[in-house]
KEVEXZA-149937 format. One record per residue: residue number from 1; residue in three letters; chain; z, x, y of N, C-alpha, C, O in turn. Coordinates in Angstrom, 1 decimal. Each point is the difference from the previous one (the first is absolute). Layout:
<bakols>
+-----+------+-----+--------+--------+--------+--------+--------+--------+--------+--------+--------+--------+--------+--------+
! seq ! type ! mol !   n_zz !   n_xx !   n_yy !  ca_zz !  ca_xx !  ca_yy !   c_zz !   c_xx !   c_yy !   o_zz !   o_xx !   o_yy !
+-----+------+-----+--------+--------+--------+--------+--------+--------+--------+--------+--------+--------+--------+--------+
! NUM !  ALA !   A !      Z !      X !      Y !      Z !      X !      Y !      Z !      X !      Y !      Z !      X !      Y !
...
+-----+------+-----+--------+--------+--------+--------+--------+--------+--------+--------+--------+--------+--------+--------+
</bakols>
This chain:
<bakols>
+-----+------+-----+--------+--------+--------+--------+--------+--------+--------+--------+--------+--------+--------+--------+
! seq ! type ! mol !   n_zz !   n_xx !   n_yy !  ca_zz !  ca_xx !  ca_yy !   c_zz !   c_xx !   c_yy !   o_zz !   o_xx !   o_yy !
+-----+------+-----+--------+--------+--------+--------+--------+--------+--------+--------+--------+--------+--------+--------+
!   1 !  MET !   A !   12.1 !    3.0 !   66.9 !    0.7 !    0.1 !   -1.2 !    0.0 !   -1.3 !   -0.8 !   -0.1 !    0.0 !   -1.2 !
!   2 !  GLU !   A !    0.2 !   -1.1 !    1.9 !    0.0 !   -1.3 !   -0.6 !   -1.4 !   -0.2 !   -0.7 !   -0.1 !   -0.7 !   -1.0 !
!   3 !  GLY !   A !   -0.9 !    1.2 !    1.7 !   -1.4 !   -0.2 !   -0.6 !   -0.1 !    0.8 !   -1.3 !   -0.7 !   -0.5 !   -0.9 !
!   4 !  LEU !   A !    1.3 !    1.6 !    0.8 !   -0.1 !    0.8 !   -1.2 !    0.8 !   -0.7 !   -1.1 !   -0.5 !    0.0 !   -1.2 !
!   5 !  ILE !   A !    1.7 !   -0.5 !    1.5 !    0.7 !   -0.8 !   -1.0 !   -0.7 !   -1.2 !   -0.5 !    0.0 !   -0.3 !   -1.2 !
!   6 !  ALA !   A !   -0.7 !   -0.4 !    2.2 !   -0.7 !   -1.2 !   -0.4 !   -1.2 !    0.4 !   -0.9 !   -0.3 !   -0.7 !   -0.9 !
!   7 !  ALA !   A !   -0.4 !    1.8 !    1.2 !   -1.1 !    0.4 !   -0.8 !    0.4 !    0.4 !   -1.4 !   -0.6 !   -0.3 !   -1.0 !
!   8 !  GLY !   A !    1.8 !    1.0 !    0.9 !    0.5 !    0.4 !   -1.3 !    0.4 !   -1.2 !   -0.8 !   -0.2 !   -0.1 !   -1.2 !
!   9 !  THR !   A !    0.8 !   -0.9 !    1.9 !    0.4 !   -1.2 !   -0.7 !   -1.2 !   -0.8 !   -0.5 !   -0.1 !   -0.5 !   -1.1 !
!  10 !  PHE !   A !   -1.0 !    0.5 !    2.0 !   -1.2 !   -0.7 !   -0.4 !   -0.6 !    0.7 !   -1.2 !   -0.5 !   -0.7 !   -0.9 !
!  11 !  LEU !   A !    0.4 !    2.1 !    0.9 !   -0.6 !    0.7 !   -1.2 !    0.8 !   -0.2 !   -1.2 !   -0.5 !   -0.1 !   -1.1 !
!  12 !  LEU !   A !    1.9 !    0.1 !    1.2 !    0.8 !   -0.2 !   -1.1 !   -0.2 !   -1.4 !   -0.6 !    0.0 !   -0.2 !   -1.2 !
!  13 !  GLY !   A !   -0.2 !   -0.8 !    2.1 !   -0.2 !   -1.4 !   -0.5 !   -1.4 !    0.0 !   -0.7 !   -0.1 !   -0.7 !   -1.0 !
!  14 !  LEU !   A !   -0.9 !    1.4 !    1.5 !   -1.3 !    0.0 !   -0.7 !    0.1 !    0.6 !   -1.4 !   -0.5 !   -0.5 !   -0.9 !
!  15 !  LEU !   A !    1.3 !    1.6 !    0.9 !    0.2 !    0.7 !   -1.3 !    0.7 !   -0.9 !   -1.0 !   -0.4 !   -0.1 !   -1.2 !
!  16 !  LEU !   A !    1.4 !   -0.6 !    1.7 !    0.7 !   -0.9 !   -0.9 !   -0.9 !   -1.2 !   -0.4 !    0.1 !   -0.4 !   -1.2 !
!  17 !  ARG !   A !   -0.8 !   -0.1 !    2.1 !   -0.8 !   -1.2 !   -0.2 !   -1.2 !    0.2 !   -0.9 !   -0.4 !   -0.8 !   -0.8 !
!  18 !  PHE !   A !   -0.3 !    2.0 !    1.0 !   -1.2 !    0.2 !   -0.7 !    0.1 !    1.2 !   -1.0 !   -0.6 !    0.0 !   -1.0 !
!  19 !  GLY !   A !    1.3 !    1.1 !    1.4 !    0.0 !    1.2 !   -0.8 !    0.7 !   -0.2 !   -1.3 !   -0.6 !    0.5 !   -1.0 !
!  20 !  ILE !   A !    1.7 !   -1.1 !    1.0 !    0.7 !   -0.2 !   -1.3 !   -0.7 !   -0.9 !   -1.0 !   -0.2 !    0.4 !   -1.1 !
!  21 !  PRO !   A !   -0.4 !   -1.5 !    1.6 !   -0.8 !   -0.8 !   -1.0 !   -1.2 !    0.7 !   -0.5 !   -0.4 !   -0.1 !   -1.2 !
!  22 !  ILE !   A !   -0.2 !    0.9 !    2.0 !   -1.2 !    0.8 !   -0.4 !    0.4 !    1.0 !   -1.0 !   -0.6 !    0.2 !   -1.0 !
!  23 !  LEU !   A !    1.7 !    0.5 !    1.2 !    0.6 !    1.0 !   -0.9 !    0.3 !   -0.6 !   -1.3 !   -0.3 !    0.6 !   -1.1 !
!  24 !  VAL !   A !    1.0 !   -1.8 !    1.1 !    0.3 !   -0.6 !   -1.3 !   -1.2 !   -0.5 !   -0.7 !   -0.1 !    0.2 !   -1.2 !
!  25 !  THR !   A !   -1.0 !   -0.6 !    1.9 !   -1.2 !   -0.4 !   -0.6 !   -0.7 !    1.2 !   -0.7 !   -0.5 !   -0.1 !   -1.1 !
!  26 !  VAL !   A !    0.5 !    1.2 !    1.8 !   -0.6 !    1.2 !   -0.6 !    0.7 !    0.4 !   -1.2 !   -0.6 !    0.4 !   -1.0 !
!  27 !  LEU !   A !    1.9 !   -0.4 !    1.0 !    0.8 !    0.4 !   -1.2 !   -0.3 !   -1.0 !   -1.2 !   -0.1 !    0.5 !   -1.1 !
!  28 !  ILE !   A !    0.0 !   -1.8 !    1.4 !   -0.3 !   -0.9 !   -1.0 !   -1.3 !    0.2 !   -0.6 !   -0.2 !    0.0 !   -1.3 !
!  29 !  VAL !   A !   -0.8 !    0.3 !    2.1 !   -1.4 !    0.3 !   -0.5 !    0.0 !    1.2 !   -0.9 !   -0.6 !    0.0 !   -1.0 !
!  30 !  GLN !   A !    1.3 !    1.1 !    1.4 !    0.1 !    1.2 !   -0.8 !    0.7 !   -0.3 !   -1.3 !   -0.5 !    0.5 !   -1.1 !
!  31 !  LEU !   A !    1.5 !   -1.3 !    1.1 !    0.7 !   -0.4 !   -1.2 !   -0.9 !   -0.7 !   -1.0 !    0.0 !    0.2 !   -1.2 !
!  32 !  LEU !   A !   -0.8 !   -1.2 !    1.8 !   -0.9 !   -0.8 !   -0.8 !   -1.1 !    0.9 !   -0.6 !   -0.5 !   -0.3 !   -1.1 !
!  33 !  ARG !   A !    0.0 !    1.3 !    1.9 !   -1.0 !    0.8 !   -0.5 !    0.4 !    0.9 !   -1.2 !   -0.7 !    0.1 !   -1.0 !
!  34 !  ARG !   A !    2.0 !    0.4 !    1.1 !    0.5 !    0.8 !   -1.1 !    0.2 !   -0.9 !   -1.2 !   -0.3 !    0.4 !   -1.1 !
!  35 !  LEU !   A !    0.8 !   -1.6 !    1.3 !    0.2 !   -1.0 !   -1.1 !   -1.4 !   -0.3 !   -0.7 !   -0.1 !    0.0 !   -1.2 !
!  36 !  ASP !   A !   -0.9 !   -0.2 !    2.1 !   -1.3 !   -0.3 !   -0.6 !   -0.6 !    1.2 !   -0.8 !   -0.6 !   -0.2 !   -1.0 !
!  37 !  GLU !   A !    0.8 !    1.4 !    1.5 !   -0.4 !    1.2 !   -0.7 !    0.7 !    0.1 !   -1.4 !   -0.7 !    0.3 !   -1.0 !
!  38 !  ARG !   A !    2.0 !   -0.6 !    1.0 !    0.7 !    0.1 !   -1.2 !   -0.5 !   -1.1 !   -1.0 !   -0.2 !    0.3 !   -1.2 !
!  39 !  TRP !   A !   -0.1 !   -1.5 !    1.7 !   -0.5 !   -1.0 !   -0.9 !   -1.4 !    0.3 !   -0.5 !   -0.3 !   -0.3 !   -1.1 !
!  40 !  GLN !   A !   -0.5 !    0.9 !    2.0 !   -1.3 !    0.4 !   -0.5 !    0.1 !    1.0 !   -1.1 !   -0.8 !    0.0 !   -1.0 !
!  41 !  GLN !   A !    1.7 !    1.0 !    1.1 !    0.2 !    1.0 !   -1.0 !    0.5 !   -0.6 !   -1.3 !   -0.5 !    0.3 !   -1.1 !
!  42 !  GLU !   A !    1.4 !   -1.2 !    1.2 !    0.5 !   -0.7 !   -1.2 !   -1.1 !   -0.8 !   -0.6 !    0.0 !   -0.1 !   -1.3 !
!  43 !  GLY !   A !   -0.8 !   -0.6 !    2.1 !   -1.1 !   -0.8 !   -0.6 !   -1.0 !    0.9 !   -0.7 !   -0.5 !   -0.4 !   -1.0 !
!  44 !  ALA !   A !    0.2 !    1.5 !    1.6 !   -1.0 !    0.9 !   -0.6 !    0.5 !    0.5 !   -1.3 !   -0.7 !    0.3 !   -1.0 !
!  45 !  GLN !   A !    2.0 !    0.0 !    0.9 !    0.6 !    0.5 !   -1.3 !    0.1 !   -1.1 !   -1.0 !   -0.1 !    0.3 !   -1.2 !
!  46 !  GLY !   A !    0.2 !   -1.6 !    1.6 !    0.1 !   -1.1 !   -1.0 !   -1.3 !   -0.7 !   -0.3 !    0.0 !   -1.0 !   -0.7 !
!  47 !  LYS !   A !   -1.1 !    1.6 !    1.1 !   -1.3 !   -0.7 !   -0.3 !   -0.3 !    0.0 !   -1.5 !    0.4 !    0.9 !   -0.7 !
!  48 !  ALA !   A !   -1.1 !   -1.9 !    0.3 !   -0.5 !   -0.1 !   -1.4 !   -1.0 !    1.1 !   -0.2 !   -0.6 !    0.6 !    0.9 !
!  49 !  ALA !   A !    0.5 !   -0.2 !   -2.2 !   -0.9 !    1.1 !   -0.3 !   -1.5 !   -0.3 !    0.2 !   -0.8 !    0.9 !    0.2 !
!  50 !  GLY !   A !    0.4 !   -2.1 !   -0.3 !   -1.4 !   -0.4 !    0.2 !   -0.2 !   -1.5 !   -0.1 !    1.0 !   -0.7 !   -0.2 !
!  51 !  PRO !   A !   -2.2 !    0.2 !    0.4 !   -0.2 !   -1.4 !   -0.1 !    0.3 !   -0.5 !   -1.4 !   -0.4 !    0.6 !   -1.0 !
!  52 !  GLY !   A !    1.1 !   -1.7 !    0.9 !    0.3 !   -0.6 !   -1.3 !    1.3 !    0.6 !   -0.6 !    0.5 !   -0.6 !   -0.9 !
!  53 !  GLU !   A !    0.0 !    1.6 !    1.5 !    1.3 !    0.6 !   -0.5 !    1.1 !   -0.3 !    0.9 !   -0.2 !   -0.1 !    1.2 !
!  54 !  PHE !   A !    1.3 !   -0.1 !   -1.7 !    1.2 !   -0.4 !    0.8 !    1.1 !    0.9 !   -0.5 !    0.6 !   -0.1 !   -1.1 !
!  55 !  SER !   A !   -0.2 !    1.0 !    2.0 !    1.0 !    1.1 !   -0.4 !    1.4 !   -0.6 !   -0.4 !    0.6 !    0.6 !   -0.8 !
!  56 !  MET !   A !   -0.2 !   -1.7 !    1.5 !    1.3 !   -0.5 !   -0.3 !    0.1 !   -0.4 !   -1.4 !    1.1 !    0.0 !   -0.6 !
!  57 !  PHE !   A !   -2.1 !   -0.4 !    0.0 !    0.0 !   -0.6 !   -1.4 !   -0.3 !    1.0 !   -1.1 !   -0.1 !   -0.4 !   -1.1 !
!  58 !  SER !   A !   -0.1 !    1.6 !    1.5 !   -0.3 !    1.0 !   -1.0 !    1.1 !    0.2 !   -1.0 !   -0.2 !    0.4 !   -1.1 !
!  59 !  GLU !   A !    1.5 !   -0.6 !    1.6 !    1.1 !    0.1 !   -0.9 !    0.7 !   -1.3 !   -0.4 !    0.3 !   -0.2 !   -1.1 !
!  60 !  LEU !   A !   -0.2 !   -0.7 !    2.0 !    0.7 !   -1.3 !   -0.2 !   -1.1 !   -1.1 !   -0.2 !   -0.7 !   -0.3 !    1.0 !
!  61 !  ARG !   A !    0.7 !   -0.3 !   -2.1 !   -0.9 !   -1.1 !   -0.3 !    0.8 !   -1.3 !   -0.3 !    1.2 !    0.1 !   -0.4 !
!  62 !  CYS !   A !   -1.8 !   -1.2 !    0.4 !    0.7 !   -1.3 !   -0.2 !    0.5 !    0.0 !   -1.5 !    1.1 !   -0.5 !   -0.2 !
!  63 !  TRP !   A !   -1.9 !    1.0 !   -0.7 !    0.5 !   -0.1 !   -1.4 !    1.2 !    0.9 !   -0.2 !    0.8 !   -0.2 !   -1.0 !
!  64 !  ILE !   A !   -0.6 !    1.3 !    1.8 !    1.2 !    0.8 !   -0.1 !    1.1 !   -0.7 !    0.7 !    1.1 !    0.0 !   -0.5 !
!  65 !  LEU !   A !   -1.3 !   -0.6 !    1.6 !    1.0 !   -0.7 !    0.8 !    0.5 !   -1.2 !   -0.8 !    1.2 !   -0.3 !    0.0 !
!  66 !  ASN !   A !   -2.1 !   -0.4 !   -0.7 !    0.4 !   -1.2 !   -0.7 !    0.4 !    0.3 !   -1.5 !    0.4 !   -0.9 !   -0.7 !
!  67 !  ASP !   A !   -0.5 !    2.2 !    0.4 !    0.4 !    0.5 !   -1.4 !   -0.7 !   -0.8 !   -1.1 !    0.6 !   -0.5 !   -0.9 !
!  68 !  CYS !   A !   -1.9 !    0.4 !    1.1 !   -0.9 !   -0.7 !   -1.0 !    0.0 !    0.8 !   -1.3 !    0.0 !    1.2 !   -0.1 !
!  69 !  THR !   A !   -0.1 !   -2.0 !   -1.0 !   -0.2 !    0.6 !   -1.3 !   -1.4 !    0.5 !   -0.2 !   -0.9 !   -0.4 !    0.8 !
!  70 !  PRO !   A !    0.6 !    1.3 !   -1.7 !   -1.4 !    0.4 !   -0.3 !   -0.9 !   -1.1 !   -0.3 !   -1.2 !    0.0 !    0.4 !
!  71 !  GLU !   A !    1.7 !   -1.1 !   -1.1 !   -0.9 !   -1.1 !   -0.2 !   -0.3 !   -0.8 !    1.2 !   -1.2 !   -0.4 !    0.2 !
!  72 !  GLN !   A !    2.1 !    0.3 !    0.7 !   -0.2 !   -0.7 !    1.3 !   -1.0 !    0.8 !    0.8 !   -0.9 !   -0.5 !    0.7 !
!  73 !  ARG !   A !    1.0 !    1.8 !   -0.7 !   -0.9 !    0.9 !    0.8 !   -1.4 !   -0.1 !   -0.5 !   -0.9 !    0.0 !    0.8 !
!  74 !  GLN !   A !    0.7 !   -0.1 !   -2.1 !   -1.4 !   -0.1 !   -0.5 !   -0.7 !   -1.3 !    0.3 !   -1.2 !   -0.1 !    0.0 !
!  75 !  ARG !   A !    2.0 !   -0.9 !    0.3 !   -0.5 !   -1.3 !    0.4 !   -0.2 !   -0.2 !    1.5 !   -0.6 !   -0.9 !    0.5 !
!  76 !  CYS !   A !    1.2 !    1.9 !    0.3 !    0.0 !   -0.1 !    1.4 !   -1.2 !    0.6 !    0.7 !   -0.3 !    1.2 !   -0.3 !
!  77 !  PRO !   A !   -0.5 !   -2.0 !    1.1 !   -1.1 !    0.6 !    0.6 !    0.3 !    1.1 !    1.0 !   -0.8 !    0.9 !    0.2 !
!  78 !  ALA !   A !    2.0 !   -1.0 !    0.4 !    0.3 !    1.1 !    1.0 !    0.3 !    1.3 !   -0.7 !   -0.4 !    1.1 !    0.5 !
!  79 !  PHE !   A !    0.9 !   -1.2 !   -1.7 !    0.2 !    1.3 !   -0.8 !   -1.3 !    0.5 !   -0.5 !   -0.3 !    1.2 !    0.0 !
!  80 !  ILE !   A !   -0.6 !   -2.1 !   -0.5 !   -1.3 !    0.4 !   -0.5 !   -0.9 !    0.6 !    1.1 !   -0.6 !    1.1 !   -0.2 !
!  81 !  GLU !   A !    0.6 !   -1.7 !    1.4 !   -0.8 !    0.5 !    1.1 !    0.6 !    1.2 !    0.6 !   -0.7 !    1.0 !    0.1 !
!  82 !  ALA !   A !    1.9 !   -1.1 !    0.3 !    0.9 !    1.1 !    0.5 !   -0.7 !    0.7 !    1.2 !    0.3 !    1.2 !    0.2 !
!  83 !  ILE !   A !   -1.2 !   -1.8 !    0.5 !   -0.6 !    0.6 !    1.2 !    0.5 !   -0.6 !    1.2 !    0.4 !    0.6 !    1.0 !
!  84 !  ARG !   A !   -0.5 !   -2.0 !   -1.0 !    0.5 !   -0.7 !    1.2 !    1.5 !   -0.4 !   -0.2 !    0.5 !    0.0 !   -1.1 !
!  85 !  PRO !   A !    0.1 !   -0.3 !    2.2 !    1.4 !   -0.5 !   -0.1 !    0.1 !   -1.3 !   -0.8 !   -1.0 !   -0.8 !   -0.1 !
!  86 !  CYS !   A !    2.1 !    0.6 !   -0.6 !    0.1 !   -1.1 !   -1.0 !   -0.2 !   -1.4 !    0.7 !   -0.6 !   -0.9 !   -0.6 !
!  87 !  TRP !   A !    1.0 !    0.8 !    1.9 !   -0.1 !   -1.3 !    0.6 !   -1.5 !   -0.3 !    0.3 !   -0.3 !   -1.2 !    0.2 !
!  88 !  GLN !   A !   -0.5 !    2.2 !    0.0 !   -1.4 !   -0.2 !    0.2 !   -0.7 !   -0.5 !   -1.3 !   -0.9 !   -0.8 !    0.0 !
!  89 !  VAL !   A !    1.4 !    1.3 !   -1.1 !   -0.6 !   -0.4 !   -1.3 !    0.5 !   -1.4 !   -0.4 !   -0.8 !   -0.7 !   -0.6 !
!  90 !  HIS !   A !    2.0 !    0.4 !    0.9 !    0.6 !   -1.3 !   -0.4 !   -0.3 !   -1.2 !    1.0 !    0.7 !   -1.0 !   -0.1 !
!  91 !  ARG !   A !   -1.6 !    1.2 !    1.0 !   -0.3 !   -1.1 !    1.0 !   -0.5 !   -1.2 !   -0.7 !   -0.7 !    0.1 !   -1.1 !
!  92 !  HIS !   A !    0.9 !   -1.3 !    1.6 !   -0.6 !   -1.2 !   -0.5 !   -1.5 !    0.0 !    0.3 !   -0.5 !    0.9 !    0.8 !
!  93 !  GLY !   A !   -0.2 !   -1.8 !   -1.4 !   -1.5 !    0.0 !    0.1 !   -0.4 !   -0.2 !    1.5 !   -1.1 !    0.5 !    0.3 !
!  94 !  ASN !   A !    1.9 !   -1.2 !    0.5 !   -0.4 !   -0.2 !    1.4 !    0.5 !    1.1 !    0.9 !   -0.2 !    0.0 !    1.2 !
!  95 !  GLY !   A !    0.7 !    1.1 !   -1.8 !    0.4 !    1.2 !    0.8 !    1.4 !    0.0 !    0.5 !    0.5 !    0.9 !    0.6 !
!  96 !  VAL !   A !    0.3 !   -2.0 !   -0.9 !    1.4 !   -0.1 !    0.5 !    0.9 !    0.8 !   -1.0 !   -0.2 !    0.0 !   -1.2 !
!  97 !  LEU !   A !    1.1 !    0.7 !    1.8 !    1.0 !    0.7 !   -0.8 !    0.9 !   -0.9 !   -0.8 !    0.3 !   -1.1 !    0.4 !
!  98 !  LYS !   A !    0.1 !    1.5 !   -1.6 !    0.9 !   -0.7 !   -0.8 !    1.4 !    0.0 !    0.7 !    0.3 !    0.9 !    0.7 !
!  99 !  GLU !   A !    0.4 !   -2.0 !   -0.9 !    1.3 !   -0.1 !    0.7 !    1.0 !    1.1 !   -0.3 !    0.7 !    0.5 !    0.8 !
! 100 !  GLY !   A !   -0.7 !    0.0 !   -2.1 !    0.9 !    1.1 !   -0.4 !   -0.3 !    1.3 !    0.7 !    0.9 !    0.8 !    0.1 !
! 101 !  CYS !   A !   -2.2 !   -0.6 !    0.3 !   -0.3 !    1.2 !    0.7 !    0.6 !    0.2 !    1.4 !    0.3 !    1.1 !    0.4 !
! 102 !  LEU !   A !   -0.1 !   -2.3 !    0.2 !    0.5 !    0.1 !    1.4 !    1.5 !    0.5 !    0.1 !    0.3 !    0.6 !    1.0 !
! 103 !  ASP !   A !    0.4 !   -0.7 !   -2.1 !    1.4 !    0.5 !    0.0 !    0.1 !    1.3 !   -0.7 !    1.1 !    0.6 !   -0.1 !
! 104 !  CYS !   A !   -2.2 !   -0.1 !   -0.5 !    0.1 !    1.3 !   -0.8 !    0.2 !    1.2 !    0.9 !   -0.5 !    0.1 !    1.1 !
! 105 !  GLU !   A !    1.4 !    0.8 !   -1.6 !    0.3 !    1.2 !    0.7 !   -1.2 !    0.9 !    0.3 !   -0.1 !    0.6 !    1.1 !
! 106 !  LEU !   A !   -0.8 !   -0.6 !   -2.0 !   -1.2 !    0.8 !    0.2 !   -0.9 !   -0.5 !    1.1 !   -0.5 !    0.7 !    0.8 !
! 107 !  PHE !   A !    0.3 !   -2.1 !   -0.8 !   -0.8 !   -0.6 !    1.0 !    0.6 !    0.1 !    1.4 !   -0.7 !    0.4 !    0.9 !
! 108 !  ARG !   A !    2.0 !   -0.6 !   -0.8 !    0.7 !    0.1 !    1.3 !    0.1 !    1.4 !    0.5 !    0.0 !    0.2 !    1.2 !
! 109 !  GLY !   A !    0.0 !    0.8 !   -2.1 !    0.0 !    1.4 !    0.5 !   -1.3 !    0.7 !    0.1 !   -0.1 !    1.2 !    0.4 !
! 110 !  ALA !   A !   -1.0 !   -1.9 !   -0.7 !   -1.3 !    0.5 !    0.1 !   -0.4 !    0.3 !    1.5 !    0.3 !   -0.9 !    0.8 !
! 111 !  PRO !   A !   -1.1 !    1.9 !   -0.6 !   -0.5 !    0.2 !    1.4 !   -1.0 !   -1.0 !    0.3 !   -0.8 !   -0.5 !   -0.8 !
! 112 !  ILE !   A !    0.7 !    0.1 !    2.1 !   -1.0 !   -0.9 !    0.5 !   -1.3 !    0.7 !    0.0 !   -0.2 !    1.1 !    0.6 !
! 113 !  PRO !   A !   -0.9 !   -1.6 !   -1.2 !   -1.3 !    0.6 !   -0.1 !   -0.6 !    0.1 !    1.4 !    0.1 !   -0.9 !    0.8 !
! 114 !  MET !   A !   -0.8 !    2.0 !   -0.5 !   -0.7 !    0.2 !    1.3 !   -1.3 !   -0.7 !   -0.2 !   -0.7 !    0.2 !   -1.0 !
! 115 !  GLN !   A !    0.3 !   -1.0 !    2.0 !   -1.3 !   -0.6 !    0.0 !   -1.1 !    1.0 !    0.5 !    0.3 !    0.9 !    0.8 !
! 116 !  ALA !   A !   -1.5 !   -1.0 !   -1.4 !   -1.0 !    0.9 !    0.4 !   -0.4 !   -0.2 !    1.5 !   -0.1 !   -1.1 !    0.5 !
! 117 !  GLN !   A !    0.0 !    2.2 !    0.2 !   -0.4 !    0.0 !    1.4 !   -1.5 !    0.0 !    0.1 !   -0.7 !    0.8 !   -0.6 !
! 118 !  THR !   A !    0.2 !   -1.7 !    1.5 !   -1.4 !    0.0 !    0.2 !   -0.3 !    0.4 !    1.4 !    0.8 !   -0.2 !    0.9 !
! 119 !  THR !   A !   -1.9 !    1.0 !   -0.7 !   -0.4 !    0.4 !    1.3 !   -1.3 !   -0.7 !    0.4 !   -0.8 !   -0.3 !   -0.9 !
! 120 !  ILE !   A !    0.7 !    0.0 !    2.1 !   -1.2 !   -0.7 !    0.5 !   -1.0 !    1.0 !    0.6 !   -1.0 !   -0.4 !    0.4 !
+-----+------+-----+--------+--------+--------+--------+--------+--------+--------+--------+--------+--------+--------+--------+
</bakols>
């Protein structure tokens, strides 16, 4: 009888030592997979319409945010071009962003561009 109790205690110890951490790990993996699927769906819904287009800026533009007058808009290269984001148009000659763009609500809220994937 003592041998049976010892074996049961040993198996219970193994279950506690290995079974519970494995179960918790499996649950975490399942949770992360569901989260990843949800993020993939949200990402697919929020994709830009095509190359050169940026869906976030189809409604909100810098000249609207800054309440520019029609005269200011006609002198603004971002308004004239209206294809690229304004901070891309207003870069300095060496490619550095203007200081005012770093604090702009449009720049801070813009999605991070995906880099082209290359295959070998």
